[in-house]
C-alpha positions as CSV (number, residue, x, y, z in Angstrom):
1,X,-88.6,16.5,65.8
2,X,-87.8,19.2,68.3
3,X,-88.4,22.8,67.5
4,X,-85.5,25.3,68.1
5,X,-87.2,26.4,71.3
6,X,-87.3,22.8,72.6
7,X,-83.6,22.4,71.8
8,X,-82.8,25.6,73.8
9,X,-84.8,24.2,76.8
10,X,-82.9,20.9,76.6
11,X,-79.5,22.5,76.4
12,X,-80.3,25.0,79.2
13,X,-81.5,22.1,81.4
14,X,-78.4,20.1,80.7
15,X,-76.1,23.0,81.5
16,X,-77.9,23.7,84.7
17,X,-77.7,20.1,85.8
18,X,-73.9,20.0,85.1
19,X,-73.7,23.3,87.1
20,X,-75.6,21.8,90.1
21,X,-73.4,18.7,90.2
22,X,-70.1,20.4,89.7
23,X,-70.8,23.3,92.1
24,X,-71.5,20.7,94.8
25,X,-68.4,18.8,93.8
26,X,-66.2,21.9,93.9
27,X,-67.7,22.7,97.4
28,X,-66.5,19.5,98.9
29,X,-64.0,19.8,101.7
30,X,-61.7,17.6,103.8
31,X,-62.5,17.2,107.5
32,X,-63.7,14.8,110.2
33,X,-66.3,12.4,109.0
34,X,-68.6,13.3,111.8
35,X,-68.6,16.9,110.8
36,X,-69.6,16.5,107.2
37,X,-72.9,15.5,105.6
38,X,-72.9,12.7,103.2
39,X,-73.0,13.7,99.6
40,X,-75.9,11.9,97.8
41,X,-78.0,12.6,94.7
42,X,-80.8,13.8,97.1
43,X,-78.5,16.2,98.9
44,X,-77.3,17.6,95.6
45,X,-80.7,18.2,94.2
46,X,-81.9,19.8,97.5
47,X,-78.8,22.0,97.8
48,X,-78.8,25.7,97.3
49,X,-77.8,25.3,93.7
50,X,-80.5,22.7,93.2
51,X,-83.1,25.2,94.4
52,X,-81.7,27.9,92.1
53,X,-81.9,25.5,89.2
54,X,-85.6,24.9,89.9
55,X,-86.2,28.7,90.1
56,X,-84.3,29.2,86.8
57,X,-86.3,26.6,84.9
58,X,-89.5,28.1,86.4
59,X,-88.5,31.6,85.2
60,X,-87.8,30.3,81.7
61,X,-91.2,28.5,81.6
62,X,-93.1,31.6,82.9
63,X,-91.5,33.9,80.4
64,X,-91.9,31.4,77.5
65,X,-95.7,31.1,78.1
66,X,-96.4,34.8,78.6
67,X,-98.2,36.6,75.7
68,X,-94.9,38.0,74.5
69,X,-95.9,38.6,70.9
70,X,-99.0,40.6,71.9
71,X,-97.1,42.7,74.4
72,X,-94.2,43.3,72.0
73,X,-96.5,44.4,69.3
74,X,-98.2,46.8,71.7
75,X,-95.1,48.5,73.1
76,X,-93.2,48.7,69.8
77,X,-96.0,50.4,67.8
78,X,-95.9,54.2,67.9
79,X,-99.2,56.1,68.2
80,X,-100.5,57.6,64.9
81,X,-101.2,61.1,66.3
82,X,-97.8,62.0,67.7
83,X,-97.1,65.8,67.5
84,X,-93.4,65.2,66.9
85,X,-92.5,61.7,65.7
86,X,-88.8,62.5,66.2
87,X,-89.2,62.5,69.9
88,X,-91.1,59.2,70.1
89,X,-89.6,56.8,72.6
90,X,-87.2,59.3,74.3
91,X,-89.4,59.5,77.4
92,X,-89.5,55.8,77.8
93,X,-85.7,55.6,77.2
94,X,-85.0,58.2,79.8
95,X,-87.2,56.6,82.4
96,X,-85.7,53.2,81.8
97,X,-82.1,54.5,82.2
98,X,-83.0,56.2,85.4
99,X,-84.6,53.0,86.9
100,X,-81.5,50.9,85.9
101,X,-79.1,53.5,87.3
102,X,-81.1,53.5,90.6
103,X,-80.7,49.8,90.9
104,X,-77.0,50.0,90.1
105,X,-76.4,52.7,92.7
106,X,-78.1,50.7,95.4
107,X,-74.8,48.8,96.0
108,X,-73.5,52.0,97.6
109,X,-76.4,52.4,100.1
110,X,-75.4,51.6,103.6
111,X,-77.2,48.6,105.0
112,X,-78.0,47.2,101.6
113,X,-74.6,46.8,99.9
114,X,-72.2,43.9,100.6
115,X,-68.4,44.2,100.0
116,X,-66.9,41.1,98.3
117,X,-63.1,41.1,97.8
118,X,-63.1,44.9,97.8
119,X,-65.9,45.3,95.2
120,X,-69.4,46.5,95.8
121,X,-71.4,44.3,93.5
122,X,-74.1,42.8,95.7
123,X,-77.2,44.0,97.5
124,X,-78.6,42.1,100.5
125,X,-82.3,42.2,101.4
126,X,-83.4,40.7,104.7
127,X,-86.9,39.2,104.4
128,X,-88.8,37.8,107.3
129,X,-89.6,34.3,106.0
130,X,-87.0,33.8,103.2
131,X,-84.1,35.2,105.1
132,X,-81.2,37.0,103.5
133,X,-81.6,37.4,99.7
134,X,-78.5,38.5,97.7
135,X,-79.0,40.2,94.3
136,X,-76.3,41.3,91.9
137,X,-77.6,44.6,90.4
138,X,-75.1,44.4,87.5
139,X,-76.8,41.2,86.3
140,X,-80.2,42.8,86.5
141,X,-78.9,45.9,84.7
142,X,-77.3,43.8,81.9
143,X,-80.5,42.1,80.8
144,X,-82.7,45.1,81.5
145,X,-80.5,47.4,79.3
146,X,-80.5,44.9,76.5
147,X,-84.3,44.8,76.6
148,X,-84.5,48.6,76.8
149,X,-82.2,49.2,73.8
150,X,-84.1,46.6,71.8
151,X,-87.4,48.3,72.5
152,X,-86.0,51.7,71.6
153,X,-84.4,50.6,68.4
154,X,-87.6,48.8,67.3
155,X,-89.7,51.8,68.3
156,X,-87.6,54.3,66.4
157,X,-87.5,52.3,63.1
158,X,-86.1,54.4,60.3
159,X,-85.0,57.2,62.6
160,X,-82.1,55.0,63.7
161,X,-80.3,56.0,60.5
162,X,-80.2,59.5,61.9
163,X,-77.3,60.3,64.3
164,X,-79.1,63.1,66.2
165,X,-82.6,61.7,66.6
166,X,-81.8,58.0,66.4
167,X,-78.5,56.7,67.6
168,X,-77.3,59.5,69.9
169,X,-80.0,59.3,72.6
170,X,-79.8,55.5,73.0
171,X,-76.0,55.6,72.8
172,X,-75.8,58.3,75.5
173,X,-78.3,56.5,77.8
174,X,-76.6,53.1,77.4
175,X,-73.2,54.6,77.8
176,X,-74.2,56.2,81.1
177,X,-75.3,52.9,82.4
178,X,-72.2,51.1,81.1
179,X,-70.0,53.7,82.8
180,X,-71.6,53.0,86.2
181,X,-71.2,49.2,85.6
182,X,-67.6,49.8,84.5
183,X,-66.6,51.2,87.9
184,X,-67.1,47.8,89.6
185,X,-67.2,45.2,86.8
186,X,-65.2,45.7,83.7
187,X,-66.2,42.3,82.2
188,X,-69.9,42.9,82.4
189,X,-69.5,46.4,81.0
190,X,-67.7,45.0,78.0
191,X,-70.4,42.4,77.5
192,X,-73.2,44.9,77.6
193,X,-71.3,47.2,75.2
194,X,-71.0,44.5,72.6
195,X,-74.6,43.4,72.9
196,X,-76.0,46.9,72.7
197,X,-73.8,47.8,69.7
198,X,-75.0,44.7,67.8
199,X,-78.6,45.6,68.5
200,X,-78.1,49.1,67.3
201,X,-76.3,48.0,64.2
202,X,-78.9,45.4,63.4
203,X,-81.7,47.9,63.9
204,X,-80.4,50.2,61.2
205,X,-77.7,52.4,62.7
206,X,-74.9,53.4,60.3
207,X,-71.5,51.9,61.0
208,X,-69.6,55.2,60.8
209,X,-72.1,56.8,63.3
210,X,-71.3,53.9,65.7
211,X,-67.6,54.4,65.3
212,X,-67.7,58.0,66.5
213,X,-67.9,57.2,70.3
214,X,-65.0,54.7,70.1
215,X,-62.4,57.3,71.3
216,X,-64.6,58.1,74.2
217,X,-65.0,54.5,75.1
218,X,-61.3,53.9,74.8
219,X,-60.6,56.8,77.1
220,X,-63.1,55.5,79.6
221,X,-61.5,52.0,79.5
222,X,-58.0,53.5,80.0
223,X,-59.3,55.5,82.9
224,X,-60.9,52.5,84.5
225,X,-57.6,50.6,84.2
226,X,-55.6,53.5,85.5
227,X,-57.9,54.1,88.5
228,X,-57.8,50.4,89.5
229,X,-54.2,49.2,89.7
230,X,-55.3,45.6,90.0
231,X,-56.6,45.7,86.5
232,X,-53.2,46.7,85.1
233,X,-51.6,44.0,87.2
234,X,-53.9,41.4,85.6
235,X,-52.7,42.4,82.2
236,X,-49.0,42.2,83.1
237,X,-49.7,38.9,84.9
238,X,-51.3,37.5,81.8
239,X,-48.2,38.2,79.8
240,X,-46.0,36.4,82.3
241,X,-47.8,34.7,85.2
242,X,-44.6,33.0,86.4
243,X,-43.0,36.4,87.2
244,X,-44.8,36.2,90.6
245,X,-46.0,32.6,90.9
246,X,-47.0,32.9,94.6
247,X,-48.6,36.3,94.2
248,X,-50.3,37.9,91.2
249,X,-49.7,34.9,89.0
250,X,-51.0,32.3,91.5
251,X,-54.6,32.2,90.3
252,X,-53.8,31.8,86.6
253,X,-51.1,29.2,87.3
254,X,-53.4,27.1,89.5
255,X,-56.2,27.4,86.9
256,X,-54.0,26.1,84.1
257,X,-52.7,23.3,86.3
258,X,-56.2,22.3,87.2
259,X,-57.2,22.2,83.5
260,X,-54.2,20.1,82.6
261,X,-54.6,17.7,85.5
262,X,-57.7,16.1,84.1
263,X,-56.2,14.9,80.8
264,X,-58.6,13.4,78.3
265,X,-61.2,11.8,80.5
266,X,-60.6,13.4,83.9
267,X,-60.1,12.1,87.4
268,X,-63.9,11.4,87.9
269,X,-66.7,13.4,89.5
270,X,-65.7,14.3,93.1
271,X,-62.1,13.2,92.7
272,X,-60.5,16.5,91.8
273,X,-57.6,17.7,94.0
274,X,-57.3,21.4,93.1
275,X,-60.5,22.4,94.8
276,X,-59.1,21.6,98.2
277,X,-57.6,25.0,98.9
278,X,-55.5,25.4,95.8
279,X,-57.8,27.0,93.1
280,X,-59.6,30.2,94.2
281,X,-63.1,30.9,93.1
282,X,-63.6,27.2,92.1
283,X,-67.4,27.3,92.4
284,X,-67.9,30.5,90.5
285,X,-65.7,32.0,87.8
286,X,-63.3,29.1,87.6
287,X,-65.7,26.2,87.8
288,X,-64.8,25.2,84.3
289,X,-61.3,24.3,85.5
290,X,-62.8,21.8,88.0
291,X,-64.9,20.4,85.2
292,X,-61.8,19.9,83.1
293,X,-60.0,18.2,86.0
294,X,-62.8,15.8,86.9
295,X,-64.4,15.3,83.5
296,X,-61.4,15.9,81.3
297,X,-61.3,17.4,77.8
298,X,-64.4,15.3,77.0
299,X,-66.4,17.1,79.7
300,X,-65.2,20.5,78.5
301,X,-66.0,19.6,74.9
302,X,-69.5,18.5,76.0
303,X,-70.1,21.9,77.6
304,X,-68.9,23.7,74.4
305,X,-71.2,21.5,72.2
306,X,-74.2,22.4,74.4
307,X,-73.5,26.1,74.1
308,X,-72.9,25.9,70.3
309,X,-76.2,23.9,69.9
310,X,-78.1,26.4,72.0
311,X,-76.7,29.4,70.0
312,X,-77.5,27.7,66.6
313,X,-81.1,27.0,67.8
314,X,-81.4,30.6,69.0
315,X,-80.1,32.0,65.8
316,X,-82.7,29.9,63.9
317,X,-85.4,31.5,66.0
318,X,-84.0,35.0,65.5
319,X,-83.7,34.5,61.7
320,X,-87.3,33.3,61.4
321,X,-88.7,36.1,63.6
322,X,-90.8,38.7,61.8
323,X,-91.4,41.1,64.8
324,X,-88.4,43.5,65.0
325,X,-88.4,43.9,68.8
326,X,-88.3,40.2,69.4
327,X,-85.6,39.7,66.7
328,X,-83.4,42.4,68.3
329,X,-84.0,41.2,71.9
330,X,-83.1,37.6,70.8
331,X,-80.0,38.8,69.1
332,X,-78.9,40.6,72.3
333,X,-79.5,37.5,74.4
334,X,-77.4,35.3,72.0
335,X,-74.5,37.8,71.8
336,X,-74.4,38.2,75.6
337,X,-74.6,34.4,76.2
338,X,-72.0,33.5,73.6
339,X,-69.5,36.2,74.5
340,X,-69.8,35.4,78.2
341,X,-69.1,31.7,77.6
342,X,-66.1,32.5,75.3
343,X,-64.5,35.0,77.7
344,X,-64.9,32.6,80.7
345,X,-63.4,29.7,78.7
346,X,-60.5,31.9,77.5
347,X,-59.8,33.1,81.1
348,X,-59.8,29.7,82.7
349,X,-57.5,28.2,80.0
350,X,-55.0,31.1,80.2
351,X,-55.9,32.7,76.9
352,X,-57.2,35.9,78.4
353,X,-56.4,38.0,81.6
354,X,-58.1,36.9,84.8
355,X,-61.6,38.4,84.9
356,X,-64.6,37.8,87.1
357,X,-67.0,36.6,84.5
358,X,-68.9,33.4,85.3
359,X,-69.8,30.6,82.9
360,X,-73.5,31.1,82.1
361,X,-75.9,28.6,83.5
362,X,-73.0,26.6,85.0
363,X,-71.0,28.7,87.5
364,X,-72.7,29.2,90.9
365,X,-74.9,32.2,91.0
366,X,-78.6,32.5,91.7
367,X,-79.2,35.9,90.1
368,X,-77.3,34.9,87.0
369,X,-79.0,31.5,86.5
370,X,-82.5,32.9,87.0
371,X,-82.1,36.0,84.8
372,X,-80.2,34.1,82.0
373,X,-82.9,31.4,81.9
374,X,-85.6,34.1,81.8
375,X,-83.9,35.8,78.9
376,X,-83.7,32.4,77.1
377,X,-87.4,32.1,77.8
378,X,-87.9,35.1,75.4
379,X,-86.4,33.0,72.6
380,X,-88.5,29.9,73.6
381,X,-91.6,32.0,73.7
382,X,-90.9,33.6,70.3
383,X,-90.4,30.2,68.8
384,X,-93.6,28.9,70.3
385,X,-95.7,31.6,68.8
386,X,-94.0,31.6,65.3
387,X,-96.0,30.3,62.4
388,X,-94.9,26.8,61.4
389,X,-92.9,26.6,58.2
390,X,-94.8,25.0,55.4
391,X,-92.6,22.5,53.7
392,X,-93.2,21.9,50.0
393,X,-93.9,18.3,49.2
394,X,-91.1,16.5,47.5
395,X,-91.7,16.0,43.8
396,X,-92.6,12.4,43.0
397,X,-90.3,10.6,40.7
398,X,-92.3,9.4,37.8
399,X,-91.6,6.0,36.7
400,X,-91.0,5.5,32.9
401,X,-94.1,4.0,31.3
402,X,-93.7,0.4,30.5
403,X,-93.7,-0.2,26.8
404,X,-96.1,-2.9,25.5
405,X,-94.5,-6.0,24.3
406,X,-94.7,-6.5,20.5
407,X,-97.2,-9.2,19.6
408,X,-95.8,-12.3,18.0
409,X,-97.1,-13.2,14.7
410,X,-98.7,-16.6,14.1
């Protein structure tokens, strides 16, 4: 019987395989036969997405077999001879926030940043042998901040019930990072906010303390929408996409048409029609629509079952974990992965405004695949090093003693 960590690996591998096949299917085009390479299983596995899948699985395996428990015990334990225990961990939190902010602000450095659809979300590094390597700093910041908040909350322990010495420093540091992410990527900022809030609450922060910055967060959200008119347009388009079917509502209408075109069992892999110039972002944020068109409701349900199974297995690992830092980090991974999948599915099917959030482990994206798989490797590694659960033997059902037959008299 598979342990929960093995179930996580199997589900992640299945999702990545679906992603590789469907990304290549969505990338098909129409043109002269002589100008196109033949699509074969070998060409799919050796494609760019196939290489990223191999790197993602490698990252998961490396993280899973690291001495995570030994490292976690070392970094989460506070020294016994601290002059002021109230300030323990504040230096590490400050340094971590500065490093994450430096990575996020790299998208504005000339020569490094790359503008995609008017947003600065990518950094390009030109290496001599590898070539051009694109990295999305917001993805790195997302997982780094979750790990940093989990470390701080576990390190502070009982101090998290204090507003001044527990919650306020980590909330201010995380909020600063989230504000920088919010400028370019509202969806990722919302994901990180939810994950960090869950970690803080699970680590002992009081609920009424956590509700205090809600007005500030609401004001920041309103400001982000007001400063970017396209975000307000997405909200109005969500309410009535057919008000401007050839303009603002085109994307949502095409997505819903693609989902509906597959029916129950789909048109078949490679036989979709909407990917030929009709549905924008068909390899990334709206790949699920192509899956629905080619694999039908059955394919979409299979994707949902894989996510649910992975989340249940991960929750089992988190529930059994005794080390607080691994428990909190695992919780952050599960919240981020689950919410990201739910938001993407809601957007593609027209239940939420259009937002650039990819489907984890499925939508095309090298940075996202590798970092998400590495984060899942934390859960796999925690499960691998947990003590096995001793099952009590089932009580044996005693048979009633056979009564001796009465002897017959002569």
